[in-house]
VMD Tcl script that draws the C-alpha trace (Angstrom):
set ca {
  {61.96 -33.69 154.37}
  {59.69 -36.26 152.75}
  {56.53 -36.47 150.70}
  {53.49 -35.40 152.74}
  {49.78 -35.89 152.44}
  {47.21 -33.44 153.78}
  {43.52 -33.74 154.47}
  {41.45 -32.62 151.49}
  {38.82 -30.94 153.65}
  {39.64 -27.43 154.87}
  {39.30 -26.96 158.65}
  {36.06 -25.06 159.39}
  {37.72 -22.06 161.04}
  {39.47 -21.18 157.78}
  {36.14 -21.03 155.95}
  {34.64 -18.33 158.18}
  {34.11 -15.16 156.17}
  {36.41 -12.41 157.35}
  {38.60 -14.77 159.37}
  {42.25 -13.70 159.48}
  {43.48 -16.31 161.96}
  {45.27 -19.35 160.57}
  {46.30 -21.22 163.72}
  {43.08 -22.09 165.52}
  {42.71 -25.46 167.23}
  {41.03 -27.28 164.34}
  {43.87 -26.25 162.00}
  {46.57 -27.30 164.45}
  {44.87 -30.60 165.24}
  {44.48 -31.50 161.57}
  {48.10 -30.62 160.77}
  {49.35 -32.70 163.69}
  {47.31 -35.64 162.42}
  {48.37 -35.17 158.79}
  {52.07 -34.70 159.59}
  {52.15 -37.45 162.25}
  {53.20 -34.81 164.77}
  {56.42 -34.01 162.89}
  {57.90 -30.81 161.52}
  {57.51 -30.95 157.76}
  {60.99 -29.52 157.21}
  {63.34 -31.34 159.60}
  {61.10 -34.34 160.44}
  {61.53 -34.00 164.19}
  {58.57 -34.91 166.39}
  {57.09 -31.74 167.88}
  {55.44 -32.58 171.18}
  {54.74 -29.01 172.27}
  {57.22 -27.05 170.14}
  {55.07 -26.69 167.03}
  {53.83 -23.78 164.97}
  {51.62 -23.36 161.93}
  {54.02 -22.43 159.13}
  {53.31 -20.88 155.74}
  {54.88 -22.59 152.74}
  {54.77 -19.21 151.07}
  {55.23 -16.65 153.81}
  {52.31 -14.45 154.79}
  {54.74 -11.53 154.87}
  {55.14 -11.78 151.08}
  {51.84 -13.48 150.23}
  {49.15 -12.03 152.47}
  {46.41 -13.50 150.26}
  {47.60 -17.00 151.25}
  {47.64 -16.34 154.99}
  {44.60 -18.53 155.69}
  {44.86 -20.84 152.69}
  {44.73 -24.46 153.88}
  {47.00 -25.59 151.02}
  {49.66 -23.16 152.25}
  {49.70 -24.24 155.91}
  {52.08 -26.83 157.38}
  {53.27 -27.99 160.80}
  {56.73 -26.77 161.73}
  {58.94 -26.65 164.80}
  {59.93 -23.17 165.97}
  {63.58 -23.83 165.07}
  {62.80 -24.47 161.39}
  {60.17 -21.76 161.20}
  {62.72 -19.17 162.26}
  {65.25 -20.49 159.77}
  {62.75 -20.17 156.96}
  {60.71 -17.04 157.78}
  {59.99 -15.05 154.59}
  {63.35 -15.87 152.97}
  {62.40 -19.16 151.29}
  {59.08 -18.70 149.53}
  {59.95 -20.85 146.52}
  {60.72 -24.21 148.09}
  {59.17 -27.44 146.85}
  {55.65 -28.22 147.98}
  {56.13 -31.57 149.77}
  {52.56 -32.65 148.96}
  {53.33 -32.76 145.24}
  {56.72 -34.46 145.02}
  {58.52 -37.51 146.46}
  {61.17 -35.12 147.66}
  {63.19 -37.79 149.51}
  {63.87 -39.40 146.12}
  {65.05 -36.15 144.52}
  {67.28 -34.62 147.18}
  {70.23 -36.73 148.34}
  {71.40 -36.49 151.95}
  {74.92 -37.50 152.92}
  {76.68 -37.06 156.25}
  {80.24 -35.80 155.86}
  {82.03 -36.70 159.10}
  {85.19 -34.73 158.35}
  {83.48 -31.34 158.58}
  {80.38 -32.33 160.56}
  {78.14 -31.05 157.81}
  {75.19 -32.58 156.04}
  {75.56 -32.26 152.28}
  {72.40 -31.97 150.21}
  {72.45 -32.45 146.46}
  {70.18 -33.30 143.54}
  {70.33 -34.17 139.88}
  {67.77 -31.42 139.29}
  {69.75 -28.35 140.29}
  {68.46 -26.53 137.22}
  {65.15 -26.46 139.09}
  {64.92 -23.26 141.16}
  {62.56 -24.80 143.71}
  {64.87 -27.75 144.31}
  {67.86 -25.44 144.68}
  {66.06 -23.19 147.16}
  {64.88 -26.22 149.14}
  {68.44 -27.51 149.37}
  {69.61 -24.09 150.58}
  {66.97 -24.10 153.30}
  {67.79 -27.66 154.41}
  {71.46 -26.74 154.56}
  {70.61 -23.78 156.79}
  {68.45 -25.96 159.05}
  {70.93 -28.81 159.48}
  {74.23 -26.93 159.27}
  {73.52 -23.37 160.38}
  {74.63 -20.23 158.61}
  {78.13 -19.53 159.96}
  {81.46 -21.31 160.18}
  {80.56 -22.45 163.68}
  {77.13 -23.54 164.84}
  {75.44 -21.55 167.56}
  {74.26 -23.51 170.62}
  {70.74 -24.14 169.30}
  {72.12 -25.37 165.97}
  {74.67 -27.59 167.69}
  {72.02 -29.18 169.90}
  {69.83 -29.79 166.87}
  {72.73 -31.42 165.03}
  {73.67 -33.63 167.99}
  {70.09 -34.79 168.37}
  {69.85 -35.57 164.66}
  {73.20 -37.36 164.60}
  {72.34 -39.56 167.59}
  {69.17 -40.75 165.85}
  {70.97 -41.48 162.58}
  {73.81 -43.33 164.31}
  {71.21 -45.41 166.13}
  {69.49 -46.30 162.85}
  {72.81 -47.20 161.21}
  {73.63 -49.51 164.13}
  {70.22 -51.18 163.78}
  {70.86 -51.75 160.09}
  {74.38 -53.06 160.72}
  {73.09 -55.47 163.33}
  {70.53 -56.84 160.87}
  {73.17 -57.21 158.16}
  {75.26 -59.28 160.55}
  {72.47 -61.47 161.88}
  {69.81 -61.51 159.15}
  {67.40 -62.48 161.89}
  {63.67 -61.83 161.71}
  {63.83 -60.04 165.05}
  {66.49 -57.57 163.89}
  {64.61 -57.05 160.64}
  {61.52 -56.07 162.61}
  {63.57 -53.46 164.45}
  {64.61 -51.88 161.14}
  {61.01 -51.96 159.91}
  {59.85 -50.25 163.09}
  {62.40 -47.46 162.47}
  {60.86 -46.90 159.02}
  {57.35 -46.28 160.31}
  {55.79 -43.03 159.07}
  {55.66 -41.74 162.67}
  {59.44 -42.00 163.06}
  {61.87 -39.11 162.63}
  {64.39 -38.37 159.85}
  {62.95 -40.81 157.31}
  {64.58 -39.05 154.36}
  {68.01 -39.79 155.81}
  {67.11 -43.38 156.61}
  {65.94 -43.75 153.02}
  {69.37 -42.75 151.75}
  {71.24 -44.95 154.19}
  {69.36 -47.96 152.85}
  {69.79 -46.79 149.28}
  {73.57 -47.19 149.59}
  {73.02 -50.96 149.50}
  {70.71 -51.89 146.62}
  {69.92 -55.34 147.99}
  {69.07 -53.86 151.37}
  {67.03 -51.10 149.75}
  {65.01 -53.59 147.72}
  {64.32 -55.64 150.82}
  {62.98 -52.72 152.84}
  {61.38 -50.60 150.11}
  {57.94 -52.16 150.76}
  {58.10 -50.56 154.22}
  {58.93 -47.08 152.88}
  {55.58 -46.28 151.28}
  {55.10 -43.39 153.72}
  {52.79 -40.84 152.08}
  {52.97 -42.17 148.53}
  {49.75 -44.19 148.66}
}
mol new
graphics top color blue
foreach p $ca { graphics top sphere $p radius 0.5 }
foreach p [lrange $ca 0 end-1] q [lrange $ca 1 end] { graphics top cylinder $p $q radius 0.2 }
display resetview
């Protein structure tokens, strides 16, 4: 989960008086463009598996059902993890969330650990709880869908780590370009890549100019 930017202009269908539909084509198209085709929660690219998700659920906040500021692009997996149970998570358009929440892979128990220095903040704490549910599941053992999600995520992170390691060994311009390409805003799991680079301050300083993402 990273900082997002959204179009200022509200899609026309949401401005129609009496409209109660929030997922018409103009809304979906604008969200896909704004989010670079990625789920705003897990950062996976959603080719066809995308849904319009409510930051604050319509079940608990019916007045926000068609509010443009409350609509985000989500994959069905994350949408079903969130539902109406996490209405107080951080709004990713207002915070550089990848700088606040730390992501660390713990190989010994195959879990992703999320933490923050701001755990006195209820929104941060709820966001961490949701991310834990998305990446680790809810039981002692992952169900098949959760396991497939985890394996997909892990393969992408291992690939990025190998790209970084190769550059550290060679320091070649070609290998540097490969790392830079992996940091493009259209790539997946940028928050995790951010923290991998942050483990090496020199490396982080070198590539930070390519991690502007949605901060400009």
